[in-house]
N, CA, C and O atoms as a GROMACS GRO file, in nm:
protein
  596
    1MET      N    1   1.640   2.403  -1.898
    1MET     CA    2   1.609   2.339  -1.768
    1MET      C    3   1.732   2.327  -1.689
    1MET      O    4   1.833   2.277  -1.740
    2ASN      N    5   1.732   2.371  -1.564
    2ASN     CA    6   1.852   2.364  -1.486
    2ASN      C    7   1.867   2.224  -1.426
    2ASN      O    8   1.774   2.144  -1.431
    3GLY      N    9   1.984   2.196  -1.370
    3GLY     CA   10   2.018   2.059  -1.322
    3GLY      C   11   1.924   2.015  -1.211
    3GLY      O   12   1.883   1.899  -1.207
    4ARG      N   13   1.889   2.106  -1.120
    4ARG     CA   14   1.799   2.065  -1.008
    4ARG      C   15   1.661   2.025  -1.058
    4ARG      O   16   1.600   1.929  -1.010
    5ALA      N   17   1.614   2.102  -1.157
    5ALA     CA   18   1.478   2.069  -1.215
    5ALA      C   19   1.484   1.936  -1.283
    5ALA      O   20   1.394   1.854  -1.268
    6LEU      N   21   1.590   1.912  -1.359
    6LEU     CA   22   1.602   1.782  -1.428
    6LEU      C   23   1.613   1.670  -1.327
    6LEU      O   24   1.550   1.566  -1.344
    7GLN      N   25   1.692   1.690  -1.219
    7GLN     CA   26   1.699   1.594  -1.110
    7GLN      C   27   1.563   1.559  -1.050
    7GLN      O   28   1.530   1.443  -1.025
    8LEU      N   29   1.486   1.664  -1.028
    8LEU     CA   30   1.354   1.648  -0.966
    8LEU      C   31   1.270   1.575  -1.065
    8LEU      O   32   1.203   1.481  -1.023
    9LEU      N   33   1.265   1.606  -1.190
    9LEU     CA   34   1.185   1.532  -1.286
    9LEU      C   35   1.228   1.387  -1.297
    9LEU      O   36   1.141   1.300  -1.304
   10LEU      N   37   1.350   1.358  -1.297
   10LEU     CA   38   1.401   1.222  -1.298
   10LEU      C   39   1.357   1.148  -1.174
   10LEU      O   40   1.317   1.032  -1.182
   11MET      N   41   1.364   1.213  -1.058
   11MET     CA   42   1.320   1.151  -0.934
   11MET      C   43   1.169   1.118  -0.935
   11MET      O   44   1.125   1.011  -0.892
   12LEU      N   45   1.093   1.215  -0.987
   12LEU     CA   46   0.950   1.194  -0.998
   12LEU      C   47   0.916   1.085  -1.092
   12LEU      O   48   0.824   1.007  -1.066
   13ALA      N   49   0.990   1.077  -1.207
   13ALA     CA   50   0.968   0.967  -1.301
   13ALA      C   51   0.997   0.834  -1.233
   13ALA      O   52   0.924   0.736  -1.249
   14LEU      N   53   1.105   0.833  -1.158
   14LEU     CA   54   1.138   0.705  -1.086
   14LEU      C   55   1.030   0.663  -0.987
   14LEU      O   56   0.991   0.547  -0.982
   15VAL      N   57   0.983   0.761  -0.908
   15VAL     CA   58   0.869   0.734  -0.813
   15VAL      C   59   0.749   0.686  -0.885
   15VAL      O   60   0.682   0.593  -0.839
   16ALA      N   61   0.718   0.748  -0.998
   16ALA     CA   62   0.601   0.702  -1.076
   16ALA      C   63   0.618   0.566  -1.131
   16ALA      O   64   0.524   0.487  -1.134
   17LEU      N   65   0.740   0.535  -1.178
   17LEU     CA   66   0.773   0.402  -1.233
   17LEU      C   67   0.760   0.296  -1.121
   17LEU      O   68   0.696   0.192  -1.141
   18VAL      N   69   0.818   0.322  -1.008
   18VAL     CA   70   0.811   0.227  -0.900
   18VAL      C   71   0.668   0.200  -0.852
   18VAL      O   72   0.629   0.086  -0.825
   19SER      N   73   0.592   0.311  -0.843
   19SER     CA   74   0.450   0.298  -0.803
   19SER      C   75   0.374   0.218  -0.910
   19SER      O   76   0.296   0.129  -0.874
   20ALA      N   77   0.393   0.246  -1.035
   20ALA     CA   78   0.321   0.171  -1.136
   20ALA      C   79   0.363   0.022  -1.135
   20ALA      O   80   0.279  -0.067  -1.152
   21ALA      N   81   0.493  -0.004  -1.115
   21ALA     CA   82   0.541  -0.143  -1.113
   21ALA      C   83   0.481  -0.213  -0.988
   21ALA      O   84   0.446  -0.331  -0.997
   22THR      N   85   0.469  -0.149  -0.881
   22THR     CA   86   0.417  -0.209  -0.760
   22THR      C   87   0.263  -0.243  -0.787
   22THR      O   88   0.217  -0.353  -0.756
   23CYS      N   89   0.193  -0.154  -0.839
   23CYS     CA   90   0.051  -0.176  -0.873
   23CYS      C   91   0.035  -0.290  -0.970
   23CYS      O   92  -0.048  -0.379  -0.949
   24PHE      N   93   0.113  -0.288  -1.075
   24PHE     CA   94   0.109  -0.396  -1.177
   24PHE      C   95   0.137  -0.528  -1.118
   24PHE      O   96   0.067  -0.626  -1.145
   25THR      N   97   0.241  -0.534  -1.038
   25THR     CA   98   0.283  -0.663  -0.975
   25THR      C   99   0.169  -0.716  -0.885
   25THR      O  100   0.135  -0.834  -0.891
   26THR      N  101   0.110  -0.628  -0.802
   26THR     CA  102   0.006  -0.672  -0.712
   26THR      C  103  -0.111  -0.723  -0.790
   26THR      O  104  -0.162  -0.830  -0.756
   27VAL      N  105  -0.159  -0.654  -0.894
   27VAL     CA  106  -0.269  -0.697  -0.978
   27VAL      C  107  -0.229  -0.826  -1.044
   27VAL      O  108  -0.312  -0.917  -1.050
   28ARG      N  109  -0.108  -0.840  -1.093
   28ARG     CA  110  -0.072  -0.962  -1.166
   28ARG      C  111  -0.070  -1.081  -1.073
   28ARG      O  112  -0.119  -1.187  -1.112
   29VAL      N  113  -0.016  -1.070  -0.956
   29VAL     CA  114  -0.013  -1.177  -0.855
   29VAL      C  115  -0.159  -1.223  -0.826
   29VAL      O  116  -0.190  -1.342  -0.826
   30LEU      N  117  -0.243  -1.125  -0.803
   30LEU     CA  118  -0.381  -1.162  -0.764
   30LEU      C  119  -0.454  -1.222  -0.880
   30LEU      O  120  -0.533  -1.313  -0.857
   31GLU      N  121  -0.433  -1.178  -1.004
   31GLU     CA  122  -0.499  -1.237  -1.117
   31GLU      C  123  -0.452  -1.379  -1.140
   31GLU      O  124  -0.530  -1.466  -1.178
   32LYS      N  125  -0.315  -1.402  -1.116
   32LYS     CA  126  -0.265  -1.536  -1.129
   32LYS      C  127  -0.333  -1.635  -1.033
   32LYS      O  128  -0.345  -1.754  -1.062
   33ARG      N  129  -0.375  -1.582  -0.920
   33ARG     CA  130  -0.443  -1.659  -0.820
   33ARG      C  131  -0.594  -1.672  -0.850
   33ARG      O  132  -0.669  -1.736  -0.776
   34GLY      N  133  -0.635  -1.608  -0.963
   34GLY     CA  134  -0.773  -1.613  -1.002
   34GLY      C  135  -0.861  -1.519  -0.922
   34GLY      O  136  -0.982  -1.537  -0.911
   35GLU      N  137  -0.794  -1.417  -0.864
   35GLU     CA  138  -0.868  -1.320  -0.775
   35GLU      C  139  -0.874  -1.178  -0.838
   35GLU      O  140  -0.780  -1.131  -0.902
   36ASP      N  141  -0.982  -1.118  -0.818
   36ASP     CA  142  -0.994  -0.974  -0.844
   36ASP      C  143  -0.911  -0.899  -0.738
   36ASP      O  144  -0.924  -0.932  -0.620
   37PRO      N  145  -0.834  -0.806  -0.770
   37PRO     CA  146  -0.758  -0.735  -0.664
   37PRO      C  147  -0.847  -0.686  -0.549
   37PRO      O  148  -0.802  -0.680  -0.434
   38ALA      N  149  -0.968  -0.653  -0.579
   38ALA     CA  150  -1.056  -0.601  -0.473
   38ALA      C  151  -1.095  -0.713  -0.372
   38ALA      O  152  -1.143  -0.684  -0.262
   39SER      N  153  -1.074  -0.837  -0.409
   39SER     CA  154  -1.113  -0.946  -0.320
   39SER      C  155  -0.994  -1.007  -0.251
   39SER      O  156  -1.005  -1.116  -0.194
   40ALA      N  157  -0.879  -0.940  -0.256
   40ALA     CA  158  -0.761  -0.992  -0.193
   40ALA      C  159  -0.780  -1.028  -0.046
   40ALA      O  160  -0.729  -1.128   0.002
   41HIS      N  161  -0.852  -0.946   0.019
   41HIS     CA  162  -0.873  -0.967   0.162
   41HIS      C  163  -0.955  -1.094   0.183
   41HIS      O  164  -0.924  -1.170   0.274
   42ARG      N  165  -1.058  -1.119   0.102
   42ARG     CA  166  -1.132  -1.242   0.114
   42ARG      C  167  -1.041  -1.363   0.083
   42ARG      O  168  -1.055  -1.468   0.145
   43TRP      N  169  -0.952  -1.347  -0.011
   43TRP     CA  170  -0.859  -1.457  -0.043
   43TRP      C  171  -0.775  -1.491   0.078
   43TRP      O  172  -0.754  -1.609   0.106
   44ILE      N  173  -0.724  -1.387   0.152
   44ILE     CA  174  -0.647  -1.415   0.266
   44ILE      C  175  -0.726  -1.486   0.376
   44ILE      O  176  -0.678  -1.579   0.441
   45HIS      N  177  -0.850  -1.437   0.394
   45HIS     CA  178  -0.935  -1.500   0.495
   45HIS      C  179  -0.960  -1.647   0.461
   45HIS      O  180  -0.960  -1.733   0.549
   46ARG      N  181  -0.981  -1.678   0.331
   46ARG     CA  182  -0.999  -1.822   0.288
   46ARG      C  183  -0.874  -1.902   0.314
   46ARG      O  184  -0.881  -2.017   0.359
   47GLN      N  185  -0.760  -1.842   0.286
   47GLN     CA  186  -0.632  -1.913   0.307
   47GLN      C  187  -0.612  -1.950   0.454
   47GLN      O  188  -0.550  -2.051   0.488
   48LEU      N  189  -0.664  -1.866   0.538
   48LEU     CA  190  -0.648  -1.890   0.687
   48LEU      C  191  -0.751  -1.985   0.738
   48LEU      O  192  -0.736  -2.033   0.851
   49GLY      N  193  -0.857  -2.017   0.664
   49GLY     CA  194  -0.962  -2.105   0.712
   49GLY      C  195  -1.035  -2.051   0.836
   49GLY      O  196  -1.055  -2.122   0.935
   50LEU      N  197  -1.075  -1.924   0.826
   50LEU     CA  198  -1.141  -1.860   0.941
   50LEU      C  199  -1.276  -1.920   0.970
   50LEU      O  200  -1.348  -1.957   0.878
   51THR      N  201  -1.313  -1.931   1.095
   51THR     CA  202  -1.444  -1.975   1.133
   51THR      C  203  -1.541  -1.851   1.124
   51THR      O  204  -1.496  -1.738   1.108
   52ALA      N  205  -1.674  -1.877   1.133
   52ALA     CA  206  -1.768  -1.769   1.135
   52ALA      C  207  -1.743  -1.681   1.254
   52ALA      O  208  -1.752  -1.559   1.241
   53ASP      N  209  -1.713  -1.737   1.371
   53ASP     CA  210  -1.688  -1.657   1.493
   53ASP      C  211  -1.565  -1.571   1.470
   53ASP      O  212  -1.564  -1.456   1.513
   54GLN      N  213  -1.462  -1.622   1.407
   54GLN     CA  214  -1.338  -1.541   1.382
   54GLN      C  215  -1.373  -1.424   1.284
   54GLN      O  216  -1.329  -1.311   1.302
   55ASP      N  217  -1.455  -1.458   1.180
   55ASP     CA  218  -1.495  -1.353   1.087
   55ASP      C  219  -1.567  -1.236   1.158
   55ASP      O  220  -1.541  -1.118   1.133
   56ARG      N  221  -1.660  -1.278   1.248
   56ARG     CA  222  -1.732  -1.173   1.327
   56ARG      C  223  -1.634  -1.099   1.418
   56ARG      O  224  -1.644  -0.977   1.431
   57ALA      N  225  -1.545  -1.164   1.479
   57ALA     CA  226  -1.454  -1.094   1.573
   57ALA      C  227  -1.352  -1.003   1.491
   57ALA      O  228  -1.303  -0.903   1.543
   58LEU      N  229  -1.324  -1.039   1.366
   58LEU     CA  230  -1.242  -0.957   1.283
   58LEU      C  231  -1.307  -0.839   1.221
   58LEU      O  232  -1.239  -0.746   1.177
   59ALA      N  233  -1.440  -0.839   1.215
   59ALA     CA  234  -1.515  -0.733   1.148
   59ALA      C  235  -1.479  -0.591   1.196
   59ALA      O  236  -1.456  -0.504   1.112
   60PRO      N  237  -1.473  -0.566   1.322
   60PRO     CA  238  -1.433  -0.427   1.364
   60PRO      C  239  -1.290  -0.397   1.332
   60PRO      O  240  -1.257  -0.282   1.301
   61ILE      N  241  -1.205  -0.493   1.338
   61ILE     CA  242  -1.063  -0.472   1.300
   61ILE      C  243  -1.052  -0.438   1.152
   61ILE      O  244  -0.976  -0.350   1.113
   62GLU      N  245  -1.130  -0.508   1.070
   62GLU     CA  246  -1.128  -0.484   0.921
   62GLU      C  247  -1.186  -0.345   0.896
   62GLU      O  248  -1.135  -0.270   0.814
   63ALA      N  249  -1.292  -0.313   0.965
   63ALA     CA  250  -1.358  -0.184   0.942
   63ALA      C  251  -1.261  -0.067   0.977
   63ALA      O  252  -1.248   0.030   0.901
   64ALA      N  253  -1.196  -0.079   1.087
   64ALA     CA  254  -1.100   0.027   1.134
   64ALA      C  255  -0.986   0.038   1.028
   64ALA      O  256  -0.944   0.148   0.994
   65PHE      N  257  -0.938  -0.074   0.979
   65PHE     CA  258  -0.828  -0.076   0.884
   65PHE      C  259  -0.875  -0.012   0.753
   65PHE      O  260  -0.804   0.071   0.695
   66GLN      N  261  -0.992  -0.049   0.706
   66GLN     CA  262  -1.043   0.011   0.579
   66GLN      C  263  -1.056   0.158   0.589
   66GLN      O  264  -1.024   0.230   0.495
   67ALA      N  265  -1.106   0.207   0.706
   67ALA     CA  266  -1.120   0.356   0.728
   67ALA      C  267  -0.984   0.421   0.724
   67ALA      O  268  -0.967   0.525   0.660
   68ARG      N  269  -0.887   0.360   0.792
   68ARG     CA  270  -0.749   0.421   0.794
   68ARG      C  271  -0.685   0.413   0.657
   68ARG      O  272  -0.619   0.508   0.613
   69LYS      N  273  -0.705   0.302   0.589
   69LYS     CA  274  -0.652   0.285   0.452
   69LYS      C  275  -0.710   0.388   0.361
   69LYS      O  276  -0.636   0.451   0.286
   70GLY      N  277  -0.843   0.409   0.364
   70GLY     CA  278  -0.903   0.510   0.280
   70GLY      C  279  -0.851   0.648   0.312
   70GLY      O  280  -0.827   0.728   0.221
   71GLU      N  281  -0.832   0.678   0.436
   71GLU     CA  282  -0.780   0.814   0.479
   71GLU      C  283  -0.641   0.836   0.416
   71GLU      O  284  -0.612   0.940   0.358
   72LEU      N  285  -0.555   0.733   0.430
   72LEU     CA  286  -0.419   0.746   0.381
   72LEU      C  287  -0.412   0.747   0.230
   72LEU      O  288  -0.326   0.815   0.174
   73THR      N  289  -0.500   0.673   0.161
   73THR     CA  290  -0.504   0.674   0.015
   73THR      C  291  -0.546   0.807  -0.034
   73THR      O  292  -0.492   0.857  -0.132
   74ARG      N  293  -0.645   0.869   0.035
   74ARG     CA  294  -0.689   1.001  -0.005
   74ARG      C  295  -0.570   1.102   0.018
   74ARG      O  296  -0.543   1.187  -0.067
   75ARG      N  297  -0.503   1.090   0.127
   75ARG     CA  298  -0.394   1.176   0.157
   75ARG      C  299  -0.283   1.168   0.048
   75ARG      O  300  -0.226   1.270   0.008
   76ILE      N  301  -0.254   1.045   0.003
   76ILE     CA  302  -0.152   1.027  -0.101
   76ILE      C  303  -0.206   1.090  -0.233
   76ILE      O  304  -0.132   1.160  -0.302
   77ALA      N  305  -0.330   1.066  -0.268
   77ALA     CA  306  -0.387   1.124  -0.391
   77ALA      C  307  -0.382   1.273  -0.385
   77ALA      O  308  -0.342   1.337  -0.482
   78GLN      N  309  -0.422   1.331  -0.276
   78GLN     CA  310  -0.424   1.478  -0.262
   78GLN      C  311  -0.283   1.534  -0.278
   78GLN      O  312  -0.262   1.631  -0.351
   79ALA      N  313  -0.184   1.472  -0.211
   79ALA     CA  314  -0.046   1.525  -0.224
   79ALA      C  315   0.004   1.506  -0.366
   79ALA      O  316   0.076   1.592  -0.417
   80ASN      N  317  -0.031   1.395  -0.434
   80ASN     CA  318   0.008   1.378  -0.575
   80ASN      C  319  -0.051   1.487  -0.659
   80ASN      O  320   0.017   1.541  -0.746
   81ALA      N  321  -0.176   1.520  -0.638
   81ALA     CA  322  -0.242   1.628  -0.713
   81ALA      C  323  -0.173   1.760  -0.692
   81ALA      O  324  -0.143   1.834  -0.785
   82GLU      N  325  -0.148   1.787  -0.562
   82GLU     CA  326  -0.079   1.919  -0.528
   82GLU      C  327   0.061   1.922  -0.585
   82GLU      O  328   0.108   2.028  -0.627
   83LEU      N  329   0.130   1.805  -0.587
   83LEU     CA  330   0.266   1.799  -0.647
   83LEU      C  331   0.255   1.825  -0.796
   83LEU      O  332   0.335   1.901  -0.850
   84ALA      N  333   0.164   1.768  -0.862
   84ALA     CA  334   0.148   1.796  -1.001
   84ALA      C  335   0.131   1.948  -1.036
   84ALA      O  336   0.189   2.003  -1.129
   85THR      N  337   0.047   2.006  -0.951
   85THR     CA  338   0.026   2.151  -0.968
   85THR      C  339   0.155   2.227  -0.938
   85THR      O  340   0.192   2.319  -1.012
   86ALA      N  341   0.222   2.189  -0.834
   86ALA     CA  342   0.348   2.261  -0.795
   86ALA      C  343   0.452   2.246  -0.901
   86ALA      O  344   0.524   2.343  -0.928
   87ILE      N  345   0.466   2.132  -0.962
   87ILE     CA  346   0.566   2.114  -1.072
   87ILE      C  347   0.532   2.206  -1.184
   87ILE      O  348   0.620   2.273  -1.237
   88LYS      N  349   0.408   2.213  -1.223
   88LYS     CA  350   0.367   2.292  -1.338
   88LYS      C  351   0.387   2.442  -1.305
   88LYS      O  352   0.429   2.517  -1.392
   89GLU      N  353   0.359   2.483  -1.186
   89GLU     CA  354   0.364   2.622  -1.145
   89GLU      C  355   0.509   2.666  -1.115
   89GLU      O  356   0.553   2.771  -1.162
   90ASP      N  357   0.580   2.587  -1.038
   90ASP     CA  358   0.712   2.628  -0.983
   90ASP      C  359   0.823   2.598  -1.085
   90ASP      O  360   0.925   2.668  -1.088
   91LYS      N  361   0.806   2.498  -1.165
   91LYS     CA  362   0.904   2.462  -1.274
   91LYS      C  363   1.050   2.447  -1.212
   91LYS      O  364   1.149   2.467  -1.283
   92ALA      N  365   1.059   2.413  -1.088
   92ALA     CA  366   1.188   2.394  -1.022
   92ALA      C  367   1.166   2.319  -0.894
   92ALA      O  368   1.053   2.298  -0.851
   93GLU      N  369   1.280   2.278  -0.832
   93GLU     CA  370   1.272   2.205  -0.709
   93GLU      C  371   1.263   2.307  -0.592
   93GLU      O  372   1.361   2.340  -0.525
   94THR      N  373   1.141   2.354  -0.572
   94THR     CA  374   1.117   2.455  -0.472
   94THR      C  375   1.090   2.388  -0.338
   94THR      O  376   1.072   2.267  -0.334
   95PRO      N  377   1.087   2.462  -0.228
   95PRO     CA  378   1.049   2.405  -0.100
   95PRO      C  379   0.913   2.340  -0.101
   95PRO      O  380   0.891   2.238  -0.035
   96ARG      N  381   0.822   2.398  -0.175
   96ARG     CA  382   0.685   2.336  -0.187
   96ARG      C  383   0.693   2.198  -0.253
   96ARG      O  384   0.632   2.102  -0.206
   97VAL      N  385   0.768   2.190  -0.363
   97VAL     CA  386   0.783   2.058  -0.434
   97VAL      C  387   0.847   1.956  -0.341
   97VAL      O  388   0.800   1.842  -0.333
   98VAL      N  389   0.953   1.994  -0.269
   98VAL     CA  390   1.025   1.907  -0.180
   98VAL      C  391   0.929   1.859  -0.070
   98VAL      O  392   0.920   1.739  -0.041
   99TYR      N  393   0.856   1.955  -0.008
   99TYR     CA  394   0.765   1.925   0.097
   99TYR      C  395   0.661   1.820   0.049
   99TYR      O  396   0.633   1.724   0.120
  100LEU      N  397   0.604   1.840  -0.070
  100LEU     CA  398   0.499   1.753  -0.119
  100LEU      C  399   0.553   1.612  -0.149
  100LEU      O  400   0.483   1.514  -0.125
  101VAL      N  401   0.674   1.603  -0.200
  101VAL     CA  402   0.733   1.469  -0.223
  101VAL      C  403   0.753   1.400  -0.087
  101VAL      O  404   0.730   1.280  -0.074
  102GLU      N  405   0.798   1.478   0.013
  102GLU     CA  406   0.814   1.422   0.151
  102GLU      C  407   0.679   1.377   0.207
  102GLU      O  408   0.669   1.272   0.271
  103GLU      N  409   0.573   1.461   0.182
  103GLU     CA  410   0.438   1.425   0.229
  103GLU      C  411   0.391   1.291   0.166
  103GLU      O  412   0.335   1.204   0.233
  104ILE      N  413   0.416   1.280   0.038
  104ILE     CA  414   0.376   1.152  -0.032
  104ILE      C  415   0.452   1.033   0.035
  104ILE      O  416   0.392   0.931   0.069
  105HIS      N  417   0.576   1.050   0.052
  105HIS     CA  418   0.656   0.940   0.109
  105HIS      C  419   0.611   0.909   0.252
  105HIS      O  420   0.604   0.792   0.291
  106ALA      N  421   0.581   1.009   0.328
  106ALA     CA  422   0.531   0.989   0.466
  106ALA      C  423   0.396   0.915   0.465
  106ALA      O  424   0.375   0.822   0.543
  107ALA      N  425   0.305   0.958   0.376
  107ALA     CA  426   0.178   0.891   0.371
  107ALA      C  427   0.191   0.746   0.325
  107ALA      O  428   0.120   0.659   0.376
  108GLN      N  429   0.280   0.717   0.229
  108GLN     CA  430   0.301   0.581   0.184
  108GLN      C  431   0.360   0.500   0.300
  108GLN      O  432   0.322   0.384   0.320
  109GLY      N  433   0.452   0.559   0.377
  109GLY     CA  434   0.509   0.490   0.493
  109GLY      C  435   0.400   0.461   0.597
  109GLY      O  436   0.395   0.353   0.656
  110ASP      N  437   0.313   0.560   0.618
  110ASP     CA  438   0.206   0.541   0.714
  110ASP      C  439   0.112   0.430   0.669
  110ASP      O  440   0.062   0.354   0.752
  111LEU      N  441   0.086   0.419   0.538
  111LEU     CA  442   0.001   0.315   0.490
  111LEU      C  443   0.066   0.180   0.510
  111LEU      O  444  -0.002   0.084   0.549
  112GLN      N  445   0.192   0.169   0.486
  112GLN     CA  446   0.264   0.040   0.507
  112GLN      C  447   0.252   0.006   0.658
  112GLN      O  448   0.218  -0.107   0.694
  113LYS      N  449   0.280   0.102   0.744
  113LYS     CA  450   0.270   0.077   0.892
  113LYS      C  451   0.133   0.038   0.932
  113LYS      O  452   0.116  -0.055   1.011
  114ALA      N  453   0.033   0.104   0.879
  114ALA     CA  454  -0.111   0.068   0.909
  114ALA      C  455  -0.136  -0.075   0.863
  114ALA      O  456  -0.197  -0.153   0.937
  115THR      N  457  -0.093  -0.112   0.746
  115THR     CA  458  -0.111  -0.250   0.693
  115THR      C  459  -0.051  -0.353   0.781
  115THR      O  460  -0.113  -0.455   0.810
  116LEU      N  461   0.072  -0.329   0.826
  116LEU     CA  462   0.140  -0.420   0.914
  116LEU      C  463   0.072  -0.429   1.050
  116LEU      O  464   0.057  -0.537   1.107
  117GLN      N  465   0.030  -0.312   1.102
  117GLN     CA  466  -0.041  -0.312   1.233
  117GLN      C  467  -0.172  -0.390   1.217
  117GLN      O  468  -0.212  -0.460   1.310
  118HIS      N  469  -0.238  -0.380   1.102
  118HIS     CA  470  -0.361  -0.456   1.080
  118HIS      C  471  -0.328  -0.610   1.084
  118HIS      O  472  -0.402  -0.688   1.143
  119VAL      N  473  -0.222  -0.649   1.023
  119VAL     CA  474  -0.183  -0.792   1.032
  119VAL      C  475  -0.160  -0.836   1.176
  119VAL      O  476  -0.208  -0.942   1.218
  120PHE      N  477  -0.086  -0.752   1.252
  120PHE     CA  478  -0.065  -0.784   1.392
  120PHE      C  479  -0.192  -0.783   1.476
  120PHE      O  480  -0.208  -0.864   1.566
  121ASP      N  481  -0.281  -0.692   1.445
  121ASP     CA  482  -0.407  -0.681   1.515
  121ASP      C  483  -0.488  -0.807   1.492
  121ASP      O  484  -0.554  -0.855   1.584
  122MET      N  485  -0.484  -0.861   1.369
  122MET     CA  486  -0.560  -0.981   1.337
  122MET      C  487  -0.511  -1.106   1.418
  122MET      O  488  -0.587  -1.198   1.443
  123GLN      N  489  -0.387  -1.104   1.456
  123GLN     CA  490  -0.334  -1.216   1.526
  123GLN      C  491  -0.404  -1.246   1.654
  123GLN      O  492  -0.408  -1.361   1.698
  124GLY      N  493  -0.462  -1.144   1.717
  124GLY     CA  494  -0.530  -1.164   1.843
  124GLY      C  495  -0.658  -1.251   1.830
  124GLY      O  496  -0.711  -1.300   1.929
  125VAL      N  497  -0.703  -1.265   1.711
  125VAL     CA  498  -0.829  -1.343   1.684
  125VAL      C  499  -0.795  -1.477   1.628
  125VAL      O  500  -0.881  -1.566   1.625
  126LEU      N  501  -0.674  -1.495   1.583
  126LEU     CA  502  -0.637  -1.618   1.512
  126LEU      C  503  -0.579  -1.725   1.607
  126LEU      O  504  -0.523  -1.694   1.712
  127ARG      N  505  -0.596  -1.850   1.564
  127ARG     CA  506  -0.526  -1.960   1.633
  127ARG      C  507  -0.373  -1.939   1.597
  127ARG      O  508  -0.338  -1.866   1.504
  128PRO      N  509  -0.287  -2.005   1.675
  128PRO     CA  510  -0.141  -2.001   1.646
  128PRO      C  511  -0.103  -2.041   1.503
  128PRO      O  512  -0.018  -1.976   1.442
  129ASP      N  513  -0.166  -2.147   1.450
  129ASP     CA  514  -0.137  -2.194   1.317
  129ASP      C  515  -0.182  -2.097   1.212
  129ASP      O  516  -0.113  -2.081   1.112
  130GLN      N  517  -0.298  -2.031   1.232
  130GLN     CA  518  -0.346  -1.930   1.143
  130GLN      C  519  -0.259  -1.807   1.145
  130GLN      O  520  -0.231  -1.746   1.042
  131SER      N  521  -0.217  -1.769   1.266
  131SER     CA  522  -0.133  -1.653   1.280
  131SER      C  523  -0.004  -1.672   1.208
  131SER      O  524   0.045  -1.582   1.141
  132GLU      N  525   0.052  -1.790   1.222
  132GLU     CA  526   0.178  -1.824   1.148
  132GLU      C  527   0.161  -1.818   1.001
  132GLU      O  528   0.248  -1.769   0.929
  133LYS      N  529   0.048  -1.870   0.955
  133LYS     CA  530   0.021  -1.866   0.810
  133LYS      C  531   0.003  -1.720   0.761
  133LYS      O  532   0.050  -1.686   0.653
  134LEU      N  533  -0.063  -1.636   0.838
  134LEU     CA  534  -0.080  -1.498   0.801
  134LEU      C  535   0.051  -1.431   0.791
  134LEU      O  536   0.072  -1.355   0.697
  135LEU      N  537   0.142  -1.454   0.884
  135LEU     CA  538   0.272  -1.392   0.883
  135LEU      C  539   0.351  -1.444   0.761
  135LEU      O  540   0.424  -1.367   0.698
  136ASP      N  541   0.339  -1.571   0.727
  136ASP     CA  542   0.402  -1.629   0.611
  136ASP      C  543   0.349  -1.565   0.482
  136ASP      O  544   0.428  -1.529   0.395
  137LEU      N  545   0.219  -1.551   0.470
  137LEU     CA  546   0.160  -1.488   0.356
  137LEU      C  547   0.209  -1.340   0.343
  137LEU      O  548   0.241  -1.294   0.233
  138THR      N  549   0.213  -1.273   0.450
  138THR     CA  550   0.257  -1.133   0.454
  138THR      C  551   0.407  -1.123   0.407
  138THR      O  552   0.442  -1.040   0.323
  139ALA      N  553   0.490  -1.209   0.464
  139ALA     CA  554   0.631  -1.207   0.431
  139ALA      C  555   0.651  -1.244   0.282
  139ALA      O  556   0.733  -1.184   0.213
  140ARG      N  557   0.576  -1.343   0.236
  140ARG     CA  558   0.591  -1.375   0.094
  140ARG      C  559   0.542  -1.265   0.001
  140ARG      O  560   0.600  -1.242  -0.104
  141ALA      N  561   0.439  -1.198   0.039
  141ALA     CA  562   0.389  -1.084  -0.046
  141ALA      C  563   0.491  -0.973  -0.051
  141ALA      O  564   0.510  -0.912  -0.156
  142LEU      N  565   0.559  -0.946   0.062
  142LEU     CA  566   0.665  -0.842   0.067
  142LEU      C  567   0.784  -0.881  -0.011
  142LEU      O  568   0.847  -0.798  -0.076
  143ALA      N  569   0.818  -1.011  -0.006
  143ALA     CA  570   0.938  -1.061  -0.080
  143ALA      C  571   0.914  -1.081  -0.229
  143ALA      O  572   1.009  -1.089  -0.307
  144ASP      N  573   0.786  -1.089  -0.269
  144ASP     CA  574   0.755  -1.121  -0.405
  144ASP      C  575   0.761  -0.993  -0.497
  144ASP      O  576   0.660  -0.935  -0.534
  145VAL      N  577   0.888  -0.954  -0.530
  145VAL     CA  578   0.901  -0.832  -0.607
  145VAL      C  579   0.885  -0.850  -0.758
  145VAL      O  580   0.859  -0.754  -0.830
  146ASP      N  581   0.901  -0.972  -0.803
  146ASP     CA  582   0.893  -0.995  -0.951
  146ASP      C  583   0.756  -1.048  -0.995
  146ASP      O  584   0.736  -1.078  -1.112
  147GLY      N  585   0.662  -1.059  -0.902
  147GLY     CA  586   0.534  -1.108  -0.938
  147GLY      C  587   0.515  -1.256  -0.950
  147GLY      O  588   0.408  -1.304  -0.987
  148GLU      N  589   0.618  -1.329  -0.919
  148GLU     CA  590   0.612  -1.478  -0.924
  148GLU      C  591   0.607  -1.527  -0.786
  148GLU      O  592   0.696  -1.498  -0.706
  149PRO      N  593   0.500  -1.605  -0.753
  149PRO     CA  594   0.489  -1.660  -0.615
  149PRO      C  595   0.593  -1.767  -0.587
  149PRO      O  596   0.596  -1.822  -0.477
   0.00000   0.00000   0.00000
């Protein structure tokens, strides 16, 4: 195995490790709170003390975000599958492999941007105190790298 191929494999292993650690940490934090990871959104809504009117006003915002999140998640999964094939077929750091790694990173960045945009979109429906709490919860989640609240 040449040096570039080894470098690529090490980079991919690192990306996989970071992804796995992020998923593990998210699940662990939510489980500590007594929440199923799928209900994280409901947990946030409860923390904010939303009214029924606010829930109704947020419904289209939530639906648009879920659609975008699904699209980006599928894009990441597709690029990961294509990268797996490329690694097996190319056995080297080819332009195809490099492109697919960049595609994965771009989709992950787009997902982070969409998530933050969703937070900012929600602010238009929230009272100032709720908006501040949402920003605080968001900032704490981003800063919580070791899984401890």
